[in-house]
C-alpha positions as CSV (number, residue, x, y, z in Angstrom):
1,M,23.1,-4.3,-20.0
2,K,20.2,-5.1,-21.7
3,K,17.9,-8.4,-21.3
4,A,15.5,-8.9,-24.2
5,N,12.1,-10.7,-24.1
6,H,10.7,-11.2,-27.6
7,E,7.1,-11.7,-28.0
8,S,5.3,-13.5,-30.5
9,K,4.4,-11.9,-33.8
10,T,0.6,-11.6,-33.5
11,N,-0.8,-3.2,-36.7
12,R,-3.2,-1.9,-33.9
13,G,-6.5,-3.5,-33.1
14,G,-8.9,-2.3,-30.7
15,V,-9.4,-2.9,-26.6
16,E,-10.6,-0.7,-24.2
17,K,-8.7,0.0,-21.1
18,S,-11.4,-1.5,-18.9
19,H,-10.7,-4.9,-20.6
20,V,-7.7,-5.1,-18.8
21,L,-9.7,-4.5,-15.5
22,G,-11.6,-7.2,-16.4
23,L,-9.0,-9.6,-16.7
24,F,-8.6,-9.4,-12.8
25,K,-12.2,-8.3,-11.7
26,N,-13.5,-11.6,-10.5
27,V,-9.9,-12.6,-9.1
28,Q,-10.5,-14.1,-5.5
29,M,-7.7,-14.3,-2.8
30,Q,-6.3,-17.4,-2.9
31,G,-3.6,-18.9,-0.9
32,A,-1.4,-16.1,-0.1
33,Q,1.8,-16.6,1.0
34,K,4.4,-14.4,2.7
35,T,7.6,-13.5,0.9
36,E,8.8,-10.9,3.7
37,P,7.6,-11.0,7.6
38,R,4.6,-9.2,8.1
39,G,4.7,-5.4,8.1
40,V,7.6,-4.7,5.7
41,Y,7.0,-2.1,3.1
42,G,5.9,-3.3,-0.3
43,Y,3.2,-5.4,-1.8
44,T,3.1,-9.0,-0.8
45,L,2.4,-11.3,-4.0
46,S,1.3,-14.7,-3.8
47,G,2.4,-17.8,-5.6
48,A,-1.0,-19.0,-6.6
49,V,-1.5,-15.8,-8.8
50,C,2.1,-14.8,-9.7
51,S,5.3,-16.4,-10.9
52,A,8.4,-16.6,-8.8
53,T,10.0,-14.3,-11.0
54,Q,7.4,-11.7,-10.4
55,Q,7.6,-12.2,-6.6
56,M,11.0,-11.7,-6.6
57,S,10.9,-8.4,-8.7
58,V,8.6,-7.1,-6.6
59,F,10.5,-8.0,-3.5
60,Q,13.5,-6.4,-5.0
61,Q,11.6,-3.5,-6.2
62,F,10.6,-2.3,-2.5
63,H,13.7,-3.6,-0.7
64,S,15.5,-0.5,-0.4
65,N,12.8,0.8,1.9
66,P,12.9,0.6,5.5
67,L,12.4,-2.8,7.2
68,I,9.4,-2.2,9.5
69,I,9.0,-4.3,12.2
70,P,5.5,-4.4,13.7
71,V,4.1,-4.7,17.2
72,F,0.3,-4.7,17.2
73,I,-0.9,-3.3,20.5
74,M,-4.4,-4.8,20.0
75,N,-6.7,-1.9,20.3
76,S,-5.0,-0.5,23.4
77,G,-5.8,3.4,23.6
78,C,-8.7,3.2,21.4
79,P,-12.0,4.5,23.3
80,H,-14.2,2.4,21.2
81,R,-14.5,0.1,18.2
82,C,-14.7,1.5,14.7
83,I,-17.6,-0.1,12.3
84,F,-14.8,-2.0,10.4
85,C,-12.3,-3.1,12.9
86,N,-11.6,-6.7,14.0
87,Q,-8.0,-6.6,15.0
88,K,-8.0,-10.4,15.8
89,I,-8.3,-11.0,12.3
90,T,-6.1,-8.1,10.8
91,A,-3.2,-8.1,13.3
92,G,-2.8,-11.8,13.3
93,N,-1.4,-13.5,16.6
94,F,-0.4,-10.8,19.1
95,P,-1.4,-10.8,22.8
96,L,-3.8,-8.5,24.5
97,K,-0.7,-7.2,26.5
98,I,2.9,-7.2,25.2
99,T,5.4,-8.5,27.5
100,K,9.0,-7.6,27.4
101,E,9.8,-11.3,26.5
102,F,7.3,-11.2,23.6
103,F,8.4,-7.9,22.2
104,D,12.2,-8.8,22.3
105,S,11.7,-12.3,20.5
106,E,9.4,-10.5,17.9
107,V,12.3,-7.8,17.3
108,Q,14.9,-10.5,17.2
109,S,13.3,-12.6,14.5
110,Y,13.2,-10.0,12.2
111,L,16.6,-8.7,12.9
112,A,17.7,-12.3,12.2
113,W,15.7,-12.5,9.0
114,N,17.1,-9.2,7.4
115,K,20.2,-10.0,5.9
116,D,20.8,-6.4,4.5
117,K,22.4,-4.9,7.2
118,S,22.6,-1.5,5.2
119,R,18.8,-1.4,5.4
120,K,17.4,1.1,7.8
121,V,15.4,-0.6,10.5
122,E,12.3,0.6,12.3
123,I,10.2,-0.6,15.1
124,A,6.4,0.2,14.9
125,F,3.6,0.4,17.3
126,Y,0.4,-0.4,15.2
127,G,-3.1,-1.7,15.9
128,G,-4.2,1.0,18.4
129,S,-4.1,4.5,19.7
130,F,-0.5,4.6,21.0
131,T,-0.5,8.2,22.4
132,G,-4.1,6.8,24.2
133,V,-2.2,4.0,26.1
134,D,-1.5,4.3,29.8
135,P,1.2,6.4,30.0
136,A,3.4,3.9,32.1
137,Y,2.7,1.2,29.6
138,Q,3.4,3.3,26.7
139,E,6.7,4.4,28.1
140,E,7.4,0.8,28.9
141,L,6.8,-0.1,25.5
142,L,8.9,2.6,24.1
143,S,11.9,1.8,26.5
144,W,12.2,-1.4,25.2
145,A,12.3,-0.2,21.7
146,Y,14.7,2.6,22.6
147,S,17.1,-0.2,23.8
148,F,17.3,-1.7,20.5
149,I,18.5,1.8,19.0
150,Q,21.1,2.2,21.7
151,K,22.3,-0.9,20.9
152,R,22.4,0.2,17.1
153,L,20.3,-2.6,15.9
154,V,17.5,-0.2,15.2
155,D,17.4,3.0,13.9
156,S,14.0,4.9,15.0
157,I,10.6,4.0,16.1
158,R,7.2,4.9,14.5
159,I,3.7,4.7,16.2
160,S,0.1,4.9,15.0
161,T,-2.8,6.8,16.9
162,R,-5.9,8.7,16.4
163,P,-6.0,12.3,15.5
164,D,-7.7,13.7,18.4
165,Y,-4.9,12.0,20.6
166,I,-2.4,13.9,19.5
167,T,-1.7,17.0,21.9
168,E,1.2,19.2,22.8
169,N,1.4,17.4,26.1
170,N,2.0,13.9,24.7
171,L,4.7,14.7,22.4
172,P,7.7,15.2,24.5
173,V,8.0,11.3,25.6
174,L,7.8,10.0,22.0
175,K,10.8,12.4,21.6
176,K,12.6,11.3,24.5
177,Y,12.5,7.8,23.1
178,G,13.7,8.2,19.2
179,V,9.9,8.1,17.7
180,T,10.5,9.8,14.6
181,T,7.5,9.1,12.4
182,V,3.8,9.5,13.6
183,E,0.8,7.8,11.4
184,I,-2.7,9.3,11.8
185,G,-5.6,7.2,11.2
186,A,-7.8,9.8,9.3
187,Q,-9.5,7.4,7.2
188,S,-11.7,10.1,5.4
189,F,-12.2,13.9,5.5
190,I,-15.9,13.8,5.5
191,D,-17.5,14.2,9.0
192,E,-20.5,12.3,7.9
193,V,-18.6,9.3,6.7
194,L,-16.0,9.6,10.3
195,Q,-19.6,9.8,12.2
196,F,-21.4,6.7,10.8
197,A,-17.8,4.7,11.0
198,Q,-17.9,5.6,14.9
199,R,-14.4,7.0,14.5
200,G,-15.4,9.6,17.6
201,H,-13.5,12.3,16.0
202,D,-14.2,14.8,12.9
203,A,-11.7,15.8,10.1
204,A,-10.8,18.9,11.8
205,A,-9.1,17.0,14.2
206,T,-6.7,15.5,11.6
207,V,-5.8,18.9,10.6
208,E,-4.7,19.9,13.9
209,A,-2.9,16.7,14.9
210,M,-0.8,17.1,11.4
211,I,0.1,20.7,12.4
212,I,1.1,20.0,15.6
213,L,3.2,16.9,14.5
214,K,5.0,19.1,11.9
215,D,5.6,22.1,14.4
216,H,7.3,19.7,16.5
217,G,9.7,18.1,13.7
218,F,7.9,14.8,13.4
219,Q,7.8,12.9,10.0
220,T,4.0,12.3,9.3
221,G,1.7,9.4,7.7
222,L,-1.8,9.5,6.9
223,H,-4.1,6.3,6.5
224,L,-7.0,6.7,4.2
225,M,-9.9,4.1,3.5
226,A,-11.4,3.8,0.0
227,G,-15.3,2.3,0.1
228,L,-16.3,3.6,3.7
229,P,-20.1,3.6,4.1
230,K,-21.6,6.8,3.3
231,D,-18.6,7.6,1.1
232,T,-18.6,8.2,-2.7
233,K,-15.8,8.5,-5.0
234,E,-16.2,12.4,-5.0
235,G,-15.9,11.9,-1.3
236,F,-12.8,10.2,-1.7
237,I,-11.5,12.7,-4.0
238,H,-12.0,15.3,-1.3
239,S,-10.0,13.4,1.0
240,L,-7.1,13.3,-1.2
241,D,-7.3,16.8,-2.0
242,K,-7.5,17.5,1.9
243,T,-4.3,15.0,2.3
244,I,-2.4,17.0,-0.4
245,E,-2.9,20.2,1.6
246,L,-1.6,18.6,4.4
247,K,1.3,17.3,2.6
248,P,2.2,14.1,4.9
249,D,5.4,12.2,4.2
250,T,3.4,8.9,3.4
251,V,0.0,7.6,2.7
252,R,-1.5,4.2,3.2
253,I,-4.7,3.3,1.1
254,H,-7.1,0.5,2.5
255,P,-10.2,-0.2,0.6
256,V,-12.6,-1.4,2.8
257,I,-12.7,-5.1,3.7
258,V,-15.7,-6.5,5.8
259,F,-14.7,-8.8,8.6
260,N,-16.7,-11.2,10.8
261,G,-17.5,-9.8,14.0
262,T,-17.6,-6.1,13.0
263,A,-20.6,-3.6,13.2
264,L,-19.9,-3.5,9.3
265,A,-20.7,-7.1,8.9
266,E,-24.1,-6.7,10.4
267,E,-24.6,-3.9,8.0
268,L,-23.6,-6.0,5.1
269,R,-26.1,-8.8,6.3
270,K,-29.0,-6.2,6.5
271,G,-28.1,-5.3,3.1
272,E,-27.3,-1.8,3.9
273,Y,-23.8,-1.7,2.8
274,K,-22.4,-2.6,-0.6
275,P,-18.8,-3.7,-0.8
276,M,-16.6,-2.5,-3.4
277,E,-15.7,-4.8,-6.2
278,L,-12.1,-5.6,-6.8
279,S,-12.0,-3.6,-10.2
280,D,-13.4,-0.4,-8.1
281,A,-10.9,-0.8,-5.6
282,V,-8.2,-0.8,-8.1
283,E,-9.3,2.4,-9.9
284,L,-9.8,4.2,-6.6
285,C,-6.4,3.3,-5.5
286,K,-4.8,4.4,-9.0
287,L,-6.5,7.5,-8.7
288,A,-4.8,8.3,-5.2
289,W,-1.7,7.0,-6.5
290,E,-1.5,9.5,-9.4
291,K,-3.0,12.5,-7.2
292,L,-0.6,12.0,-4.4
293,S,2.5,11.0,-6.4
294,A,2.1,14.0,-8.4
295,A,2.0,16.0,-5.2
296,G,5.0,14.5,-4.3
297,I,3.6,12.3,-1.7
298,R,4.6,8.7,-1.1
299,I,2.3,5.8,-0.9
300,I,3.9,3.1,1.0
301,R,1.1,0.7,1.2
302,I,-2.0,-0.2,-0.7
303,G,-4.5,-2.8,0.9
304,V,-4.3,-4.7,4.0
305,Q,-1.4,-7.2,4.7
306,L,-2.6,-10.7,4.8
307,T,-2.8,-12.6,8.0
308,P,-3.3,-16.5,8.1
309,E,-6.4,-15.6,10.0
310,M,-7.8,-13.8,7.3
311,E,-7.7,-17.3,5.5
312,K,-9.8,-18.9,7.9
313,D,-13.2,-19.5,6.8
314,G,-15.7,-17.1,7.5
315,A,-13.1,-14.2,8.5
316,V,-13.5,-12.2,5.4
317,L,-17.3,-11.8,4.5
318,A,-16.7,-9.3,1.4
319,G,-14.7,-6.8,-0.2
320,P,-11.9,-6.3,-2.3
321,I,-9.1,-8.4,-0.6
322,H,-6.4,-9.7,-2.9
323,P,-2.8,-10.8,-2.0
324,A,-1.2,-8.6,-4.6
325,L,-3.6,-5.6,-4.6
326,G,-0.8,-3.1,-5.0
327,S,1.0,-4.7,-8.0
328,L,-2.5,-4.9,-9.5
329,V,-2.7,-1.0,-9.0
330,L,0.6,-0.4,-10.3
331,S,0.3,-2.8,-13.0
332,S,-2.7,-1.0,-14.1
333,I,-0.9,2.4,-14.1
334,F,1.6,0.9,-16.2
335,Y,-0.6,0.1,-18.9
336,D,-2.5,3.1,-18.9
337,R,0.8,5.4,-19.1
338,T,2.0,2.6,-21.9
339,I,-1.1,3.3,-23.7
340,K,-0.7,6.8,-23.5
341,L,2.7,6.5,-24.9
342,L,1.5,4.5,-27.7
343,D,-0.4,7.3,-29.2
344,K,2.5,8.9,-30.6
345,V,3.5,5.5,-32.4
346,P,2.2,5.0,-35.7
347,P,-0.4,2.4,-36.1
348,D,1.3,0.6,-38.9
349,T,4.5,-0.1,-36.9
350,N,6.0,-3.5,-37.5
351,E,8.1,-3.8,-34.2
352,L,7.8,-2.0,-30.7
353,R,10.7,-2.2,-28.6
354,F,10.0,-1.4,-24.6
355,S,12.7,-0.7,-22.3
356,L,12.1,-0.5,-18.8
357,S,14.1,-0.8,-15.5
358,E,14.4,-4.5,-14.5
359,R,12.6,-3.5,-11.5
360,D,9.7,-2.3,-13.4
361,M,9.2,-5.5,-15.5
362,S,6.6,-7.2,-13.5
363,N,4.5,-4.0,-13.1
364,F,4.9,-3.5,-16.9
365,R,3.7,-6.8,-18.0
366,G,1.0,-7.2,-15.2
367,L,-0.2,-10.1,-13.4
368,N,-0.1,-13.3,-15.6
369,N,1.2,-11.0,-18.5
370,M,-2.3,-9.3,-18.7
371,N,-0.7,-6.1,-20.0
372,I,1.3,-7.6,-22.7
373,S,-1.7,-9.6,-24.0
374,A,-3.8,-6.3,-24.0
375,I,-1.0,-4.6,-25.8
376,K,-1.0,-7.4,-28.4
377,K,-4.8,-6.9,-28.9
378,L,-3.9,-3.3,-29.9
379,Y,-1.1,-4.4,-32.2
380,P,-1.9,-7.9,-33.4
381,R,0.6,-7.7,-36.0
382,T,3.7,-6.1,-34.8
383,N,6.4,-7.8,-33.0
384,L,6.6,-6.9,-29.3
385,I,10.0,-6.7,-27.5
386,V,10.4,-6.0,-24.0
387,E,14.0,-5.2,-22.5
388,S,15.2,-4.7,-19.0
389,N,17.8,-2.3,-18.9
390,I,20.0,-2.1,-15.9
391,G,20.8,1.6,-16.4
392,Q,17.1,3.1,-16.9
393,R,15.5,4.9,-14.3
394,R,12.7,3.5,-12.2
395,G,9.3,4.4,-13.7
396,V,10.4,5.3,-17.3
397,I,9.0,3.7,-20.1
398,S,10.9,3.8,-23.5
399,V,9.6,2.4,-26.6
400,A,11.4,2.2,-30.0
401,T,9.9,1.5,-33.2
402,E,11.8,-0.4,-36.5
403,S,12.2,3.2,-38.2
404,G,14.2,4.4,-35.5
405,K,12.0,6.6,-33.6
406,S,11.6,6.6,-29.8
407,F,9.6,7.9,-27.2
408,T,9.6,8.2,-23.5
409,L,7.3,8.7,-20.7
410,S,7.7,8.9,-16.9
411,I,5.5,7.9,-14.3
412,P,5.7,9.8,-11.0
413,G,6.0,8.2,-7.6
414,I,8.1,5.2,-8.8
415,N,11.4,4.9,-7.0
């Protein structure tokens, strides 16, 4: 079944690819609203910048992924504070020490919200270095989470930690309580970058941790940051290449945001650190998506999850913060691939009929239809028709002309 949207008639003009980036280069964070609880896979959209249809489309796009129930342990297990970290802003309203009452209430609220009972559910311990937490407290938290597995309300547990806090000795307790995934805060594979960020470990620690985790049968994830002090585009590409060598199951990409109360905020005030523009962040994240997806590695988040604390005056000082950064990246990828596909189309074409999965429609169109507007500038006298095809595979863009010729292109990593 197809659903068509006819764009008004407006054969090929000219527009640079950078024009599309320019359409959102100066977009600022405005009134971000949650469409799912904090921590769910996907890219939250804001009603202030996206239509309700786009919000629902992206919601459905990622709804088949696991529901992640995040529990932030607020720097527990961290030996020191990284230059960019302020968890009171990034994690939201979590206590310094988790009680069983708080834990059970948090998990139950997510379970009550989740209407799709066939969906896999995971409890995730984020915000600190879990394997560096006091062993008694660590086992207490795990036992609380494991009780939900025993009741068949939760499927598994995941944790995040530092690479230098992964050893042969601290993995048995994770196995005992049903931890299946360990996410490592690598951030970069450039030692100079890690040192300036006050990480307290080198790139070799991440390599060693990944080897140990894979040898013990854990699923793995890596966190990378784009735009760290002392880093460059070439350095970020090196980190992506090293990530591909290590073959994690998933990756999260976080462009650097400057939060108040951090050492990085002081670097900014002194003029020693220049944050990325939004358009630069989109380009780096797009590069990451294309390289990692081609290697079969899934990106499960782009950008920070917005919290109410981030919206308070003075909380965010600089950086490419946006309530729909992941959607900006995917929209840019769809636009670039569409332009590549249109290179095969004769310039005097009178009609272009695009066909996509319903779940790709918002990314194809772009926020506020910016991709459609850019295509119209390329083909100002061509009738554009955009159809959703319920049977079409995700990531496939098809275009047909009035002569009956059709062309198809697939985007890796869209599923």
